All heavy atoms as a GROMACS GRO file, in nm:
protein
  521
    1MET      N    1  -1.202  -0.697  -0.556
    1MET     CA    2  -1.201  -0.817  -0.474
    1MET      C    3  -1.310  -0.911  -0.525
    1MET      O    4  -1.422  -0.870  -0.550
    1MET     CB    5  -1.226  -0.781  -0.328
    1MET     CG    6  -1.226  -0.902  -0.240
    1MET     SD    7  -1.240  -0.873  -0.063
    1MET     CE    8  -1.116  -0.752  -0.036
    2LEU      N    9  -1.273  -1.037  -0.539
    2LEU     CA   10  -1.368  -1.139  -0.581
    2LEU      C   11  -1.434  -1.200  -0.458
    2LEU      O   12  -1.367  -1.233  -0.361
    2LEU     CB   13  -1.297  -1.248  -0.660
    2LEU     CG   14  -1.228  -1.202  -0.788
    2LEU    CD1   15  -1.146  -1.314  -0.847
    2LEU    CD2   16  -1.330  -1.151  -0.888
    3LEU      N   17  -1.565  -1.215  -0.462
    3LEU     CA   18  -1.638  -1.267  -0.347
    3LEU      C   19  -1.695  -1.406  -0.369
    3LEU      O   20  -1.760  -1.460  -0.282
    3LEU     CB   21  -1.749  -1.170  -0.307
    3LEU     CG   22  -1.701  -1.032  -0.263
    3LEU    CD1   23  -1.820  -0.943  -0.228
    3LEU    CD2   24  -1.606  -1.043  -0.145
    4THR      N   25  -1.671  -1.464  -0.487
    4THR     CA   26  -1.715  -1.601  -0.510
    4THR      C   27  -1.592  -1.688  -0.539
    4THR      O   28  -1.493  -1.641  -0.592
    4THR     CB   29  -1.813  -1.613  -0.628
    4THR    OG1   30  -1.750  -1.565  -0.746
    4THR    CG2   31  -1.941  -1.537  -0.600
    5SER      N   32  -1.602  -1.813  -0.500
    5SER     CA   33  -1.494  -1.908  -0.522
    5SER      C   34  -1.557  -2.043  -0.553
    5SER      O   35  -1.661  -2.078  -0.498
    5SER     CB   36  -1.406  -1.919  -0.396
    5SER     OG   37  -1.296  -2.004  -0.418
    6THR      N   38  -1.494  -2.117  -0.642
    6THR     CA   39  -1.540  -2.251  -0.675
    6THR      C   40  -1.457  -2.351  -0.595
    6THR      O   41  -1.336  -2.361  -0.615
    6THR     CB   42  -1.528  -2.279  -0.826
    6THR    OG1   43  -1.608  -2.185  -0.896
    6THR    CG2   44  -1.574  -2.421  -0.858
    7LEU      N   45  -1.524  -2.419  -0.503
    7LEU     CA   46  -1.459  -2.521  -0.422
    7LEU      C   47  -1.462  -2.654  -0.496
    7LEU      O   48  -1.563  -2.689  -0.556
    7LEU     CB   49  -1.532  -2.538  -0.288
    7LEU     CG   50  -1.522  -2.424  -0.190
    7LEU    CD1   51  -1.622  -2.442  -0.077
    7LEU    CD2   52  -1.382  -2.415  -0.134
    8THR      N   53  -1.350  -2.727  -0.490
    8THR     CA   54  -1.342  -2.860  -0.548
    8THR      C   55  -1.315  -2.958  -0.436
    8THR      O   56  -1.214  -2.948  -0.366
    8THR     CB   57  -1.231  -2.867  -0.654
    8THR    OG1   58  -1.257  -2.771  -0.755
    8THR    CG2   59  -1.224  -3.006  -0.716
    9CYS      N   60  -1.404  -3.053  -0.418
    9CYS     CA   61  -1.388  -3.154  -0.313
    9CYS      C   62  -1.272  -3.246  -0.348
    9CYS      O   63  -1.267  -3.302  -0.458
    9CYS     CB   64  -1.516  -3.235  -0.298
    9CYS     SG   65  -1.503  -3.367  -0.175
   10PRO      N   66  -1.176  -3.262  -0.255
   10PRO     CA   67  -1.063  -3.350  -0.282
   10PRO      C   68  -1.100  -3.499  -0.279
   10PRO      O   69  -1.025  -3.582  -0.328
   10PRO     CB   70  -0.964  -3.317  -0.169
   10PRO     CG   71  -1.051  -3.270  -0.057
   10PRO     CD   72  -1.166  -3.199  -0.123
   11LYS      N   73  -1.215  -3.531  -0.225
   11LYS     CA   74  -1.257  -3.671  -0.215
   11LYS      C   75  -1.332  -3.718  -0.340
   11LYS      O   76  -1.306  -3.827  -0.391
   11LYS     CB   77  -1.344  -3.692  -0.092
   11LYS     CG   78  -1.268  -3.667   0.038
   11LYS     CD   79  -1.348  -3.709   0.157
   11LYS     CE   80  -1.279  -3.672   0.285
   11LYS     NZ   81  -1.164  -3.753   0.318
   12CYS      N   82  -1.426  -3.636  -0.390
   12CYS     CA   83  -1.508  -3.681  -0.503
   12CYS      C   84  -1.494  -3.594  -0.627
   12CYS      O   85  -1.546  -3.628  -0.733
   12CYS     CB   86  -1.655  -3.689  -0.460
   12CYS     SG   87  -1.737  -3.528  -0.440
   13GLY      N   88  -1.429  -3.478  -0.615
   13GLY     CA   89  -1.411  -3.390  -0.730
   13GLY      C   90  -1.528  -3.298  -0.760
   13GLY      O   91  -1.523  -3.220  -0.854
   14HIS      N   92  -1.636  -3.307  -0.680
   14HIS     CA   93  -1.752  -3.220  -0.702
   14HIS      C   94  -1.710  -3.074  -0.688
   14HIS      O   95  -1.630  -3.038  -0.601
   14HIS     CB   96  -1.861  -3.253  -0.599
   14HIS     CG   97  -1.986  -3.173  -0.620
   14HIS    ND1   98  -2.009  -3.054  -0.555
   14HIS    CD2   99  -2.093  -3.195  -0.700
   14HIS    CE1  100  -2.126  -3.006  -0.594
   14HIS    NE2  101  -2.180  -3.090  -0.681
   15GLN      N  102  -1.764  -2.990  -0.773
   15GLN     CA  103  -1.735  -2.847  -0.767
   15GLN      C  104  -1.862  -2.769  -0.736
   15GLN      O  105  -1.969  -2.802  -0.786
   15GLN     CB  106  -1.675  -2.797  -0.898
   15GLN     CG  107  -1.538  -2.856  -0.925
   15GLN     CD  108  -1.474  -2.796  -1.048
   15GLN    OE1  109  -1.538  -2.777  -1.150
   15GLN    NE2  110  -1.345  -2.768  -1.038
   16SER      N  111  -1.845  -2.666  -0.655
   16SER     CA  112  -1.957  -2.581  -0.616
   16SER      C  113  -1.908  -2.437  -0.604
   16SER      O  114  -1.807  -2.412  -0.539
   16SER     CB  115  -2.015  -2.628  -0.483
   16SER     OG  116  -2.122  -2.546  -0.444
   17THR      N  117  -1.978  -2.345  -0.668
   17THR     CA  118  -1.941  -2.205  -0.660
   17THR      C  119  -2.027  -2.139  -0.554
   17THR      O  120  -2.150  -2.149  -0.556
   17THR     CB  121  -1.961  -2.135  -0.796
   17THR    OG1  122  -1.879  -2.202  -0.893
   17THR    CG2  123  -1.923  -1.988  -0.788
   18ASP      N  124  -1.959  -2.075  -0.458
   18ASP     CA  125  -2.028  -2.014  -0.344
   18ASP      C  126  -1.976  -1.874  -0.319
   18ASP      O  127  -1.865  -1.839  -0.357
   18ASP     CB  128  -2.004  -2.098  -0.218
   18ASP     CG  129  -2.064  -2.237  -0.228
   18ASP    OD1  130  -2.186  -2.246  -0.236
   18ASP    OD2  131  -1.986  -2.333  -0.229
   19THR      N  132  -2.058  -1.796  -0.250
   19THR     CA  133  -2.017  -1.664  -0.205
   19THR      C  134  -1.944  -1.679  -0.072
   19THR      O  135  -1.993  -1.744   0.020
   19THR     CB  136  -2.140  -1.572  -0.187
   19THR    OG1  137  -2.208  -1.562  -0.312
   19THR    CG2  138  -2.098  -1.433  -0.141
   20MET      N  139  -1.826  -1.620  -0.065
   20MET     CA  140  -1.744  -1.630   0.056
   20MET      C  141  -1.789  -1.526   0.159
   20MET      O  142  -1.823  -1.413   0.123
   20MET     CB  143  -1.597  -1.606   0.023
   20MET     CG  144  -1.538  -1.708  -0.069
   20MET     SD  145  -1.364  -1.677  -0.106
   20MET     CE  146  -1.378  -1.550  -0.232
   21PRO      N  147  -1.785  -1.561   0.287
   21PRO     CA  148  -1.814  -1.461   0.390
   21PRO      C  149  -1.700  -1.360   0.394
   21PRO      O  150  -1.584  -1.394   0.372
   21PRO     CB  151  -1.821  -1.543   0.520
   21PRO     CG  152  -1.743  -1.666   0.491
   21PRO     CD  153  -1.756  -1.692   0.344
   22THR      N  154  -1.734  -1.236   0.423
   22THR     CA  155  -1.631  -1.132   0.431
   22THR      C  156  -1.597  -1.098   0.575
   22THR      O  157  -1.500  -1.027   0.600
   22THR     CB  158  -1.677  -1.003   0.360
   22THR    OG1  159  -1.799  -0.959   0.419
   22THR    CG2  160  -1.696  -1.027   0.211
   23ASP      N  161  -1.674  -1.151   0.669
   23ASP     CA  162  -1.655  -1.113   0.809
   23ASP      C  163  -1.616  -1.230   0.899
   23ASP      O  164  -1.610  -1.216   1.020
   23ASP     CB  165  -1.781  -1.047   0.863
   23ASP     CG  166  -1.902  -1.139   0.854
   23ASP    OD1  167  -1.895  -1.244   0.789
   23ASP    OD2  168  -2.005  -1.104   0.914
   24ALA      N  169  -1.590  -1.347   0.840
   24ALA     CA  170  -1.555  -1.465   0.920
   24ALA      C  171  -1.487  -1.568   0.831
   24ALA      O  172  -1.507  -1.570   0.710
   24ALA     CB  173  -1.679  -1.526   0.983
   25CYS      N  174  -1.407  -1.654   0.893
   25CYS     CA  175  -1.347  -1.766   0.821
   25CYS      C  176  -1.445  -1.881   0.815
   25CYS      O  177  -1.525  -1.900   0.906
   25CYS     CB  178  -1.221  -1.814   0.894
   25CYS     SG  179  -1.082  -1.704   0.876
   26GLN      N  180  -1.437  -1.957   0.708
   26GLN     CA  181  -1.521  -2.076   0.697
   26GLN      C  182  -1.430  -2.196   0.721
   26GLN      O  183  -1.350  -2.234   0.636
   26GLN     CB  184  -1.586  -2.084   0.560
   26GLN     CG  185  -1.676  -2.203   0.548
   26GLN     CD  186  -1.808  -2.171   0.484
   26GLN    OE1  187  -1.834  -2.059   0.445
   26GLN    NE2  188  -1.889  -2.272   0.471
   27PHE      N  189  -1.442  -2.254   0.840
   27PHE     CA  190  -1.356  -2.365   0.880
   27PHE      C  191  -1.408  -2.500   0.834
   27PHE      O  192  -1.333  -2.595   0.825
   27PHE     CB  193  -1.338  -2.367   1.032
   27PHE     CG  194  -1.268  -2.244   1.084
   27PHE    CD1  195  -1.337  -2.153   1.161
   27PHE    CD2  196  -1.135  -2.220   1.056
   27PHE    CE1  197  -1.274  -2.040   1.210
   27PHE    CE2  198  -1.070  -2.108   1.104
   27PHE     CZ  199  -1.140  -2.017   1.181
   28PHE      N  200  -1.537  -2.510   0.810
   28PHE     CA  201  -1.599  -2.636   0.770
   28PHE      C  202  -1.686  -2.612   0.648
   28PHE      O  203  -1.747  -2.506   0.633
   28PHE     CB  204  -1.686  -2.693   0.881
   28PHE     CG  205  -1.610  -2.716   1.009
   28PHE    CD1  206  -1.622  -2.627   1.114
   28PHE    CD2  207  -1.527  -2.825   1.022
   28PHE    CE1  208  -1.552  -2.646   1.232
   28PHE    CE2  209  -1.456  -2.846   1.140
   28PHE     CZ  210  -1.469  -2.756   1.244
   29TYR      N  211  -1.694  -2.712   0.562
   29TYR     CA  212  -1.780  -2.704   0.444
   29TYR      C  213  -1.829  -2.844   0.412
   29TYR      O  214  -1.749  -2.937   0.403
   29TYR     CB  215  -1.701  -2.647   0.325
   29TYR     CG  216  -1.784  -2.627   0.202
   29TYR    CD1  217  -1.858  -2.511   0.184
   29TYR    CD2  218  -1.791  -2.726   0.104
   29TYR    CE1  219  -1.936  -2.494   0.070
   29TYR    CE2  220  -1.868  -2.709  -0.010
   29TYR     CZ  221  -1.940  -2.593  -0.025
   29TYR     OH  222  -2.018  -2.575  -0.137
   30ASP      N  223  -1.959  -2.860   0.396
   30ASP     CA  224  -2.017  -2.989   0.360
   30ASP      C  225  -2.023  -3.000   0.209
   30ASP      O  226  -2.093  -2.922   0.144
   30ASP     CB  227  -2.158  -3.004   0.418
   30ASP     CG  228  -2.158  -3.009   0.570
   30ASP    OD1  229  -2.064  -3.068   0.626
   30ASP    OD2  230  -2.252  -2.955   0.631
   31CYS      N  231  -1.950  -3.097   0.153
   31CYS     CA  232  -1.951  -3.118   0.008
   31CYS      C  233  -2.092  -3.154  -0.036
   31CYS      O  234  -2.157  -3.241   0.024
   31CYS     CB  235  -1.853  -3.230  -0.029
   31CYS     SG  236  -1.860  -3.274  -0.204
   32LYS      N  237  -2.138  -3.089  -0.140
   32LYS     CA  238  -2.271  -3.115  -0.191
   32LYS      C  239  -2.276  -3.239  -0.279
   32LYS      O  240  -2.383  -3.285  -0.317
   32LYS     CB  241  -2.321  -2.993  -0.268
   32LYS     CG  242  -2.339  -2.873  -0.177
   32LYS     CD  243  -2.369  -2.746  -0.254
   32LYS     CE  244  -2.384  -2.631  -0.155
   32LYS     NZ  245  -2.327  -2.508  -0.206
   33GLY      N  246  -2.157  -3.296  -0.309
   33GLY     CA  247  -2.153  -3.416  -0.390
   33GLY      C  248  -2.149  -3.544  -0.309
   33GLY      O  249  -2.224  -3.637  -0.334
   34CYS      N  250  -2.060  -3.548  -0.206
   34CYS     CA  251  -2.043  -3.673  -0.130
   34CYS      C  252  -2.068  -3.655   0.020
   34CYS      O  253  -2.054  -3.750   0.096
   34CYS     CB  254  -1.903  -3.729  -0.151
   34CYS     SG  255  -1.770  -3.629  -0.080
   35ALA      N  256  -2.102  -3.535   0.063
   35ALA     CA  257  -2.133  -3.502   0.202
   35ALA      C  258  -2.010  -3.505   0.294
   35ALA      O  259  -2.026  -3.500   0.416
   35ALA     CB  260  -2.244  -3.589   0.257
   36ALA      N  261  -1.890  -3.513   0.238
   36ALA     CA  262  -1.769  -3.506   0.321
   36ALA      C  263  -1.760  -3.368   0.385
   36ALA      O  264  -1.800  -3.268   0.325
   36ALA     CB  265  -1.645  -3.531   0.236
   37VAL      N  266  -1.710  -3.364   0.507
   37VAL     CA  267  -1.689  -3.236   0.574
   37VAL      C  268  -1.545  -3.193   0.545
   37VAL      O  269  -1.450  -3.259   0.587
   37VAL     CB  270  -1.713  -3.247   0.726
   37VAL    CG1  271  -1.685  -3.114   0.794
   37VAL    CG2  272  -1.856  -3.292   0.754
   38LEU      N  273  -1.532  -3.084   0.471
   38LEU     CA  274  -1.400  -3.033   0.436
   38LEU      C  275  -1.353  -2.939   0.546
   38LEU      O  276  -1.430  -2.859   0.599
   38LEU     CB  277  -1.404  -2.959   0.303
   38LEU     CG  278  -1.458  -3.035   0.183
   38LEU    CD1  279  -1.447  -2.949   0.058
   38LEU    CD2  280  -1.386  -3.166   0.164
   39ARG      N  281  -1.224  -2.950   0.578
   39ARG     CA  282  -1.158  -2.862   0.675
   39ARG      C  283  -1.034  -2.807   0.608
   39ARG      O  284  -0.976  -2.873   0.521
   39ARG     CB  285  -1.120  -2.941   0.800
   39ARG     CG  286  -1.239  -2.988   0.880
   39ARG     CD  287  -1.196  -3.078   0.996
   39ARG     NE  288  -1.310  -3.123   1.074
   39ARG     CZ  289  -1.386  -3.227   1.044
   39ARG    NH1  290  -1.360  -3.297   0.936
   39ARG    NH2  291  -1.486  -3.262   1.121
   40PRO      N  292  -0.986  -2.689   0.647
   40PRO     CA  293  -0.867  -2.632   0.582
   40PRO      C  294  -0.746  -2.724   0.597
   40PRO      O  295  -0.730  -2.794   0.697
   40PRO     CB  296  -0.842  -2.502   0.658
   40PRO     CG  297  -0.970  -2.472   0.729
   40PRO     CD  298  -1.039  -2.602   0.752
   41ASN      N  299  -0.660  -2.723   0.496
   41ASN     CA  300  -0.533  -2.793   0.504
   41ASN      C  301  -0.443  -2.724   0.605
   41ASN      O  302  -0.462  -2.604   0.634
   41ASN     CB  303  -0.463  -2.793   0.367
   41ASN     CG  304  -0.536  -2.876   0.264
   41ASN    OD1  305  -0.599  -2.976   0.297
   41ASN    ND2  306  -0.526  -2.836   0.139
   42ALA      N  307  -0.346  -2.794   0.658
   42ALA     CA  308  -0.251  -2.736   0.752
   42ALA      C  309  -0.187  -2.612   0.690
   42ALA      O  310  -0.145  -2.614   0.574
   42ALA     CB  311  -0.144  -2.838   0.788
   43GLY      N  312  -0.186  -2.503   0.765
   43GLY     CA  313  -0.128  -2.379   0.718
   43GLY      C  314  -0.224  -2.285   0.648
   43GLY      O  315  -0.190  -2.170   0.622
   44ASP      N  316  -0.342  -2.334   0.613
   44ASP     CA  317  -0.444  -2.250   0.550
   44ASP      C  318  -0.544  -2.204   0.654
   44ASP      O  319  -0.569  -2.274   0.753
   44ASP     CB  320  -0.517  -2.325   0.439
   44ASP     CG  321  -0.434  -2.341   0.313
   44ASP    OD1  322  -0.338  -2.263   0.295
   44ASP    OD2  323  -0.466  -2.430   0.233
   45CYS      N  324  -0.605  -2.089   0.629
   45CYS     CA  325  -0.696  -2.032   0.728
   45CYS      C  326  -0.840  -2.077   0.710
   45CYS      O  327  -0.918  -2.072   0.804
   45CYS     CB  328  -0.688  -1.880   0.721
   45CYS     SG  329  -0.733  -1.812   0.560
   46CYS      N  330  -0.877  -2.119   0.589
   46CYS     CA  331  -1.017  -2.154   0.566
   46CYS      C  332  -1.028  -2.249   0.448
   46CYS      O  333  -0.932  -2.273   0.375
   46CYS     CB  334  -1.100  -2.028   0.543
   46CYS     SG  335  -1.057  -1.941   0.392
   47VAL      N  336  -1.147  -2.304   0.426
   47VAL     CA  337  -1.168  -2.399   0.317
   47VAL      C  338  -1.150  -2.335   0.180
   47VAL      O  339  -1.110  -2.403   0.085
   47VAL     CB  340  -1.306  -2.469   0.327
   47VAL    CG1  341  -1.313  -2.558   0.450
   47VAL    CG2  342  -1.421  -2.371   0.322
   48TYR      N  343  -1.176  -2.205   0.169
   48TYR     CA  344  -1.159  -2.139   0.039
   48TYR      C  345  -1.012  -2.130   0.001
   48TYR      O  346  -0.976  -2.143  -0.116
   48TYR     CB  347  -1.225  -2.000   0.039
   48TYR     CG  348  -1.374  -2.011   0.053
   48TYR    CD1  349  -1.438  -1.980   0.172
   48TYR    CD2  350  -1.451  -2.058  -0.052
   48TYR    CE1  351  -1.574  -1.994   0.186
   48TYR    CE2  352  -1.589  -2.072  -0.040
   48TYR     CZ  353  -1.649  -2.039   0.079
   48TYR     OH  354  -1.784  -2.054   0.092
   49CYS      N  355  -0.925  -2.109   0.099
   49CYS     CA  356  -0.781  -2.104   0.071
   49CYS      C  357  -0.726  -2.242   0.039
   49CYS      O  358  -0.630  -2.255  -0.035
   49CYS     CB  359  -0.707  -2.041   0.189
   49CYS     SG  360  -0.739  -1.863   0.202
   50SER      N  361  -0.788  -2.347   0.092
   50SER     CA  362  -0.742  -2.483   0.066
   50SER      C  363  -0.800  -2.544  -0.061
   50SER      O  364  -0.729  -2.612  -0.136
   50SER     CB  365  -0.778  -2.575   0.183
   50SER     OG  366  -0.705  -2.542   0.298
   51PHE      N  367  -0.927  -2.523  -0.087
   51PHE     CA  368  -0.995  -2.596  -0.194
   51PHE      C  369  -1.060  -2.507  -0.299
   51PHE      O  370  -1.118  -2.558  -0.395
   51PHE     CB  371  -1.102  -2.689  -0.134
   51PHE     CG  372  -1.047  -2.779  -0.027
   51PHE    CD1  373  -1.080  -2.759   0.106
   51PHE    CD2  374  -0.960  -2.881  -0.059
   51PHE    CE1  375  -1.028  -2.839   0.205
   51PHE    CE2  376  -0.906  -2.963   0.040
   51PHE     CZ  377  -0.941  -2.943   0.172
   52GLY      N  378  -1.053  -2.375  -0.282
   52GLY     CA  379  -1.116  -2.284  -0.376
   52GLY      C  380  -1.024  -2.236  -0.484
   52GLY      O  381  -0.902  -2.242  -0.472
   53ASP      N  382  -1.082  -2.185  -0.593
   53ASP     CA  383  -1.001  -2.129  -0.700
   53ASP      C  384  -0.968  -1.982  -0.674
   53ASP      O  385  -0.886  -1.924  -0.745
   53ASP     CB  386  -1.070  -2.147  -0.836
   53ASP     CG  387  -1.202  -2.075  -0.849
   53ASP    OD1  388  -1.260  -2.033  -0.746
   53ASP    OD2  389  -1.252  -2.060  -0.963
   54VAL      N  390  -1.031  -1.925  -0.572
   54VAL     CA  391  -1.004  -1.788  -0.529
   54VAL      C  392  -0.987  -1.790  -0.377
   54VAL      O  393  -1.071  -1.848  -0.307
   54VAL     CB  394  -1.121  -1.693  -0.567
   54VAL    CG1  395  -1.100  -1.553  -0.514
   54VAL    CG2  396  -1.141  -1.690  -0.718
   55PRO      N  397  -0.879  -1.731  -0.324
   55PRO     CA  398  -0.863  -1.729  -0.178
   55PRO      C  399  -0.965  -1.637  -0.113
   55PRO      O  400  -1.027  -1.553  -0.179
   55PRO     CB  401  -0.721  -1.677  -0.159
   55PRO     CG  402  -0.692  -1.599  -0.281
   55PRO     CD  403  -0.769  -1.664  -0.392
   56CYS      N  404  -0.980  -1.649   0.018
   56CYS     CA  405  -1.078  -1.570   0.092
   56CYS      C  406  -1.047  -1.421   0.085
   56CYS      O  407  -0.934  -1.380   0.058
   56CYS     CB  408  -1.083  -1.618   0.237
   56CYS     SG  409  -0.933  -1.584   0.331
   57PRO      N  410  -1.149  -1.336   0.107
   57PRO     CA  411  -1.131  -1.191   0.096
   57PRO      C  412  -1.016  -1.134   0.181
   57PRO      O  413  -0.940  -1.050   0.130
   57PRO     CB  414  -1.267  -1.134   0.137
   57PRO     CG  415  -1.363  -1.240   0.092
   57PRO     CD  416  -1.292  -1.370   0.123
   58PRO      N  417  -0.997  -1.175   0.307
   58PRO     CA  418  -0.885  -1.118   0.382
   58PRO      C  419  -0.748  -1.150   0.319
   58PRO      O  420  -0.659  -1.066   0.320
   58PRO     CB  421  -0.896  -1.182   0.521
   58PRO     CG  422  -1.043  -1.212   0.534
   58PRO     CD  423  -1.084  -1.254   0.396
   59ILE      N  424  -0.731  -1.267   0.263
   59ILE     CA  425  -0.605  -1.302   0.197
   59ILE      C  426  -0.590  -1.222   0.068
   59ILE      O  427  -0.482  -1.172   0.037
   59ILE     CB  428  -0.597  -1.454   0.170
   59ILE    CG1  429  -0.590  -1.530   0.303
   59ILE    CG2  430  -0.479  -1.487   0.081
   59ILE    CD1  431  -0.466  -1.503   0.388
   60GLN      N  432  -0.697  -1.206  -0.008
   60GLN     CA  433  -0.692  -1.123  -0.129
   60GLN      C  434  -0.649  -0.981  -0.094
   60GLN      O  435  -0.565  -0.922  -0.162
   60GLN     CB  436  -0.829  -1.117  -0.196
   60GLN     CG  437  -0.875  -1.245  -0.259
   60GLN     CD  438  -1.011  -1.227  -0.323
   60GLN    OE1  439  -1.029  -1.141  -0.410
   60GLN    NE2  440  -1.108  -1.306  -0.279
   61GLU      N  441  -0.707  -0.928   0.012
   61GLU     CA  442  -0.676  -0.792   0.056
   61GLU      C  443  -0.529  -0.780   0.099
   61GLU      O  444  -0.461  -0.685   0.063
   61GLU     CB  445  -0.769  -0.753   0.171
   61GLU     CG  446  -0.768  -0.606   0.203
   61GLU     CD  447  -0.877  -0.573   0.304
   61GLU    OE1  448  -0.996  -0.590   0.269
   61GLU    OE2  449  -0.840  -0.533   0.415
   62ALA      N  450  -0.481  -0.878   0.174
   62ALA     CA  451  -0.343  -0.876   0.220
   62ALA      C  452  -0.248  -0.882   0.101
   62ALA      O  453  -0.147  -0.809   0.098
   62ALA     CB  454  -0.317  -0.992   0.315
   63ARG      N  455  -0.277  -0.966   0.003
   63ARG     CA  456  -0.191  -0.976  -0.116
   63ARG      C  457  -0.190  -0.846  -0.196
   63ARG      O  458  -0.087  -0.805  -0.246
   63ARG     CB  459  -0.236  -1.092  -0.204
   63ARG     CG  460  -0.205  -1.226  -0.143
   63ARG     CD  461  -0.254  -1.339  -0.231
   63ARG     NE  462  -0.229  -1.469  -0.170
   63ARG     CZ  463  -0.276  -1.583  -0.213
   63ARG    NH1  464  -0.354  -1.586  -0.322
   63ARG    NH2  465  -0.248  -1.695  -0.150
   64ALA      N  466  -0.307  -0.783  -0.206
   64ALA     CA  467  -0.317  -0.658  -0.282
   64ALA      C  468  -0.238  -0.546  -0.216
   64ALA      O  469  -0.181  -0.462  -0.285
   64ALA     CB  470  -0.464  -0.618  -0.299
   65SER      N  471  -0.233  -0.547  -0.084
   65SER     CA  472  -0.164  -0.440  -0.012
   65SER      C  473  -0.017  -0.474   0.014
   65SER      O  474   0.057  -0.392   0.065
   65SER     CB  475  -0.234  -0.411   0.120
   65SER     OG  476  -0.216  -0.520   0.210
   66GLY      N  477   0.022  -0.598  -0.019
   66GLY     CA  478   0.159  -0.641   0.006
   66GLY      C  479   0.185  -0.675   0.151
   66GLY      O  480   0.298  -0.694   0.194
   67SER      N  481   0.079  -0.690   0.227
   67SER     CA  482   0.089  -0.722   0.369
   67SER      C  483   0.114  -0.870   0.389
   67SER      O  484   0.079  -0.952   0.305
   67SER     CB  485  -0.041  -0.681   0.440
   67SER     OG  486  -0.044  -0.730   0.571
   68THR      N  487   0.170  -0.905   0.502
   68THR     CA  488   0.190  -1.044   0.537
   68THR      C  489   0.087  -1.090   0.639
   68THR      O  490   0.100  -1.196   0.698
   68THR     CB  491   0.332  -1.069   0.594
   68THR    OG1  492   0.348  -0.987   0.708
   68THR    CG2  493   0.437  -1.040   0.489
   69ALA      N  494  -0.015  -1.009   0.660
   69ALA     CA  495  -0.119  -1.043   0.758
   69ALA      C  496  -0.189  -1.170   0.714
   69ALA      O  497  -0.208  -1.198   0.597
   69ALA     CB  498  -0.221  -0.930   0.769
   70SER      N  499  -0.228  -1.250   0.813
   70SER     CA  500  -0.300  -1.372   0.782
   70SER      C  501  -0.450  -1.349   0.792
   70SER      O  502  -0.496  -1.252   0.849
   70SER     CB  503  -0.258  -1.484   0.876
   70SER     OG  504  -0.294  -1.452   1.009
   71CYS      N  505  -0.522  -1.442   0.738
   71CYS     CA  506  -0.668  -1.435   0.737
   71CYS      C  507  -0.724  -1.440   0.879
   71CYS      O  508  -0.676  -1.515   0.963
   71CYS     CB  509  -0.721  -1.552   0.657
   71CYS     SG  510  -0.897  -1.576   0.663
   72CYS      N  511  -0.826  -1.364   0.902
   72CYS     CA  512  -0.904  -1.369   1.025
   72CYS      C  513  -0.820  -1.352   1.151
   72CYS      O  514  -0.855  -1.405   1.255
   72CYS     CB  515  -0.983  -1.500   1.030
   72CYS     SG  516  -1.086  -1.522   0.884
   73ALA      N  517  -0.712  -1.283   1.140
   73ALA     CA  518  -0.627  -1.260   1.259
   73ALA      C  519  -0.681  -1.146   1.340
   73ALA      O  520  -0.754  -1.063   1.297
   73ALA     CB  521  -0.485  -1.228   1.215
   0.00000   0.00000   0.00000
């Protein structure tokens, strides 16, 4: 399981690599480039699933096991 993801801000394109929480969803993220507050896109559980190059740990786990469980359920 990968625990880091590079988020790309859809407003300014700034990229930041961060460690994802394993015990909670991250619903908000402050862009370090333009200070925009990122929120998940409709249908996504967290900012990492919407803007990251690696989905959050619960989604990675569900995909690995073939489960249809959603993140943070």
